[in-house]
N, C-alpha and C positions, 0 to 999 in steps of 0.2 A: 507261118501265120502268127501274128502278134499274140502274146500270151493272154492278155485280157479279152481279146476278141474270141479266142479259142474257148476260154472259160465261159463266156456268155453263150456261145453256140452249144456247149455241153449242157449248160443250165437249161436252155430252151429245149434241147432234146430230152432231158430228164423230165421236164414238166409235161412235154407232149406224151412221153411214155406213161406218166402217171394218170393220164386221162383215159387209158385203155381200161375196158371193163374188168373188174375183179382185182386189180392191183391194190387199190386203196383198202379194200375189204380184207385182203390177206396180210396186210401190214400189221406186225405185232406192236402193240402199244406198251411202252416201258415207263416207269416213274421218271420224272425229270432228271433226278440225280443218277440214273443208270443210262441215260442217253450218251453215246460215246463222246460227243463234243461238249457235254456239260459235265465237267470233271470236279467232283467235290475235293476241295483243297484243305478244309478244316471242318470237323464235326465235333460238337460238344453239347452240353446240356441246353445251351442257348440257341445255337445256330448250326446250319450246314451251309458253308460258303461254297458256291459253285462258280468256277471259272469257265465261262463260255467262250470258245474259240472255233469259229466256223470259217474255213478257208473259202476264198472266192470260188464259186462254181459248185460247191458241195451241198449236199442235201442231208439234213438230219433224219433220224427216225422219228416216227410219231412218239411224242412223250406227253405225260400227263402231269399237270400241276395240281396238287391237293393240299398245299401248305401255304399260308400267308407268306408273301414273297416281295420284299423291297429289292430294288435293283438299280444299277446305273449302267448306261451305255458308254463304253470307252472309245469306240470308233464310230464313224459315220459310214453307213452302207445302205444299199437298197436290198431288201429281202423280199422274197415271196413267202407269205405266211399262209399256210393251209390248215384251217381248222378241220378236224376229223369229220368227214362226210360232206365237206363243202369244197367249192372251187378255191384255188389259191388266189390271194389278193396281194398286190404290191404294198409294201410298208417301208416308209423312209425312217431308218434308225439314225437318230442324231446324237453325235457325241455330246456327253454331258447331261443327257436326259435322265432324270431321277424319277422313278415311278414306284408303284405299289400295287400288287395284285392281291385283292381282298377275297379270299375264298368264300367267306360267309355271305358276302354281298353279290359276288360275281359267279360263284359256283366253280367246281373243278373244270379244268381247261385242258383239252387235248389238241395238240397241233404239231406241225413240223415246219422247218424253215429251209429255204434254199437261198444261198447268198449270191446275189448278182453283182456284188462288189460296189466300188472298187476296193480291193484288199480284203483282209481278214476282218470278220466281225468279232469284236471283243466286248464282253460285258461281265459284270460281277452280279450274281444273284445271291440273295441271303434268305434261305428258308428258315422261318422262325419256329424252332423245335418245341418250345413250350406252348401249351394250348392257351388260347385267349381266355381272359376272365372278364367279368362285368364291371370291375372296379374302374372308376374314372381316373385317368392318369393326368398329371400336370402337363401343360403345353411346354414345348421346348423353349427355354429362355432366350430372349433376344440378346445377341452379343455383338459388340462393335467389330466390324470387319468380316463377319461371317453371315452369309445369306442363308436363311431358313428355306430349304428347298422341299422339304417333306415334313409333315407333322400330323400324326394321328394317335390313336390310343395305344398303339403297340410299338411304334418306332418313329423317330424323327431323323432329319439329315441336315447338316450344314454343308454349304459349298464355300470353300476358302480359296482365294487367289492371292498369292504373295509375290510381289516384285523382288528382284535380287536384293538381298540384305534386309528385307522387311520382316517384321515380327508381328505375331498376334497372340494375345493372351486368351485362352479358351478353357472353359469349364465344361466337361462332358459329364452329365449327371447320372449316367448309368453305364453298363457295359457298352463298348463301342467298337466299331470297325472302321478303320481308315482305309480308303481306296485312293491310290494315286492315279491321276489321269494322264500322266506323262512322265518324262524323265526329270531328274534333278537331285538335289540333296537338301535335306532339312535336319535341323537339330531340335530336339525336344528337351525343355527344362521343366521336368515334372516336380511338383512340390513333394518333398520328402525323398527324392531320388536324385542320382547324379545325372548330368546331361547325357543324352544319347543321340547319335547321329545316324540317319537312315538314308541310303541311296534309293531313289525312286525309279520305277519303271511302270509302263502302262499296265493297269490291272493288278499291280502288286498291292497286297493288303496287309493290315496289321490288326489283330484282335486284342482288345483289353477287357478283362473280366470284371473290372470295377470302375467306379467313377474316378476321374482324374481332373486335376487342374494343371494345365501345361502352358508354357510359352513356346510357340513354334517359330522358328527363324529359317528363312530361306538362305541357305549358304551357297547356292549356285549362282550362275551368271544369267539364267533365264527365269521368267515367271514360272511358278509352280502352281498347280491346281490340285486340290485335295477334296475329297468328300468324306465327311465324318458322319457315319450312321450311329445313332444312339438308341439303344434298346430301353424299353420301359417295363 
């Protein structure tokens, strides 16, 4: 039997099993960063960066989000999303979608996923470790060649696409997290520092703890896409 067909049959069987009385009620709920397929890759005073990788056909545990949470989807798949106590619903996860879960407005959120594919679901989530305050923060500044994809009082995000050989001058006005959407190689010429070259891979990220002004150059032979989250 073809692998993807087999995975879909397994996924359907799992969902059917979950509809049996008592199974959902017995499932232990864990914090999002303790769910086995939500792996914390960096924790500091600012953020907990979580690398999400769910193979096709696999089911996560119920997990609970209680911290403000910007995120970006690195692959496109179909998921079944099951909010605790409800029936699962199909959700289309689109590569490149940048979102934000606001706990104060939306409340804590408990759910689990099953990945229907095709392929592995990858995402980077960023739990904002500092508590929110009531101070109004400036809007993310518009910058030529960078699309503002997210902007609120806690975090903003730029989407950047660079053709081979192209460059962009970018000022990131606070601590920032760069997420690569695919493969490639870029060079950063940061003011006050020597040039640094980075090899990219899907969901690979880089954290900077202070504001920077940099010129980013695509040194590869294909277009590169980056997401730069900026903390406020």
